[in-house]
N, C-alpha and C positions, 0 to 999 in steps of 0.2 A: 913702211911695216908698220912704223909708231900710229899711222892713219888707219893701217889697216887693225890693230888692237882698237883701237878710239871707239872704230865702228862695230864690231866685234862684242865689245864692251856697251854701248846704248843700244845695239840690237838686244845682248842679254840683261840688261834693266829695265829695258820695254818687258819684253817679254816677262818678266820675274811682276810686274810691276801688274800687269791681266793676270797672269795667275793667283794672286792675291786676290784682286779683283772678283776674281769670278769664284774663288772661296768666298768672298766674302756678302758677295750677292747671293751666291747659294745656301749661306746659313739664313739670311732673310728670307727668305722662300721660302726654308723650313723652320722659319720660325724658332731660332736657338740660338738667338743675340736675348741677352739683355739675360737678369737676375731671374734663377725662380727658387720657389720652395717647394720641399717634398713631401709628397701623403701618401697614404698607400692604400688597397681594402685588401681584398679575399676574396673572388670567386672559385666554383668548384667547379668551371669549366671555364678554359678561356681557349677556346675555338677560332681562330682568327684574328685571336691581340696578338703583336708581336712590339717588336721594339722601335716606336717611332708612332705605334699609332695615334692618331690625334684624341686630346682630350678636351671634350666639348662640357660652355656651363652655358645652361636652359639655351643648346647651340650655339652657342660662339665660342672659337675655338682657343683658350687657354693654357694648352701645352701638351705633353706628347707621354708617353707611357716610357717608363725608362728602362724597367728592369721586370720580368718574370720568375718569382724562383717557386720551387715545388715545396709545398711541408707535409711533414706524415703524421696524420692526426687521427692513431688506431688505426685501424684498416684506412681509410679514405684517404685518398690524399688531394690536401688544395693547393689555390695558385695564390702567393700575395704579389699583388700586382702594384711597384711603384710608379710613380706620376709626379711628373714634375710640372708644377704649375705656378704661372708667371704671378711671382715674388708678390707678393701683398694684397693678394685678390682675394676679399671673403667671402667663406664658404661658409653657413651656419652649418651648427651642429648634427642639427634634423636631416642633414641632404642627404642624396643616395646620390650612388654611382653603380651605373645597369651600360654589358656591354652591350649595345647596339650596332647594328647595320640600319642604313637610308633605304637601301632597297638588295636586290637578289643577287648584283657585281658592283654592288659600296663595299670599299673596306670597313671595316672591322672598326670601332670609333670606343671610346668608353665617354657616355655621357651623363654628366651632373644636373644632379634635378634638386634645386635649393629649397630648400628646405621654410619653414615658417619661423624658427629659434632668434631670438637677440643676441643669442651666445654664440660665437664662430669658432671653427677648429682652431686650434695653434699648428703654425709648420709642423709634421713627423706625426701629425695623427690618424688615426685612420677614418676613412672616411664609407662611411655603411655601406655594405653593396646590398642590390636588387637584381632581382631576377632578369636576366635578358629578354628584350623583347621584337625580335629582327624577324624577319618573314621565316626564314628556314625553322628555325625554333619553333616558333606558331604551327606551322607547317606536322612538324615530326611529333607535337604534342596531339593536335587532333589526330593525324593517324594512331597514334596509342591509344586512342579516344575512344578512336570508331575501334580499332581491333578488340577495345572490352567493350561496348557495348555487342559488337556481336558476339562476341564469346559470353555473357551474360544474358542478353539482350533479346538479341532478335532470332540467333537459333534455338531457345527452348521455346520463345513464339513461332516459329517455323515447326519445331515439332510435335506440338499440340494443336495447331494449324490444321497438321496434315491425319492425327489422329482423328480429331474432327469428318474433316472431308473423307475418311476413310468411314466413319460409323458412323454419317449419311449416306454412302453408297453404299452398306450394309441393309442402313433401313428403307431405303429405298428399294432393293433388292426381298427385302423379304415382307414388308409391309405393302409399301405403295403398288406393286406388281399386282400383287393380287389383287388390291383394292380395284385397281383401274380391269381387271379381268372382271370384278363383278356388277363393275359400274358400266362397264359392257355391254354385260346381259342385261342389264337393270331396260337400258336405254334400247337395246333389239326388241325387249320383251313390249315395251311402252312401245315402240315403234307400229309392231303386229298391231 
């Protein structure tokens, strides 16, 4: 009986060691090991961003999104995005944080573009936000521009062109048709 208990304790210890190892490996893979500094930025649209979204500095992974909190500013709602970035990472104060996606099916990330300033941001500071430049927002913006172009440029142009073609048709009926009849009479008389 005591041999059975010792075997069970040994198996239990082994399973516990495996679970601890699994948690450690998952933490390594998620990039959640080591100390971080907190920064934040503010966006008017956080579509696709969530807890755990990757933060890249010039394409290099340096952290993740920790929290997204709505902020009411008058009639507008903006979103404060908390970022945890590897402790001691130097971010110039004129750097820009932009929500991006590398492709249609790629997850949304926060991409920090390094500035040129010699001064670096202190932990807790705000990284200046920049407008997102992912494919879907670009297509949406282009579609909106095309709608505006259609309403303000193409439709009036088409209406004007239609009026001119109608006038040209009336001119053909009223002016050119009698001229062609007269020309036919002159050609017939000349032929005789």
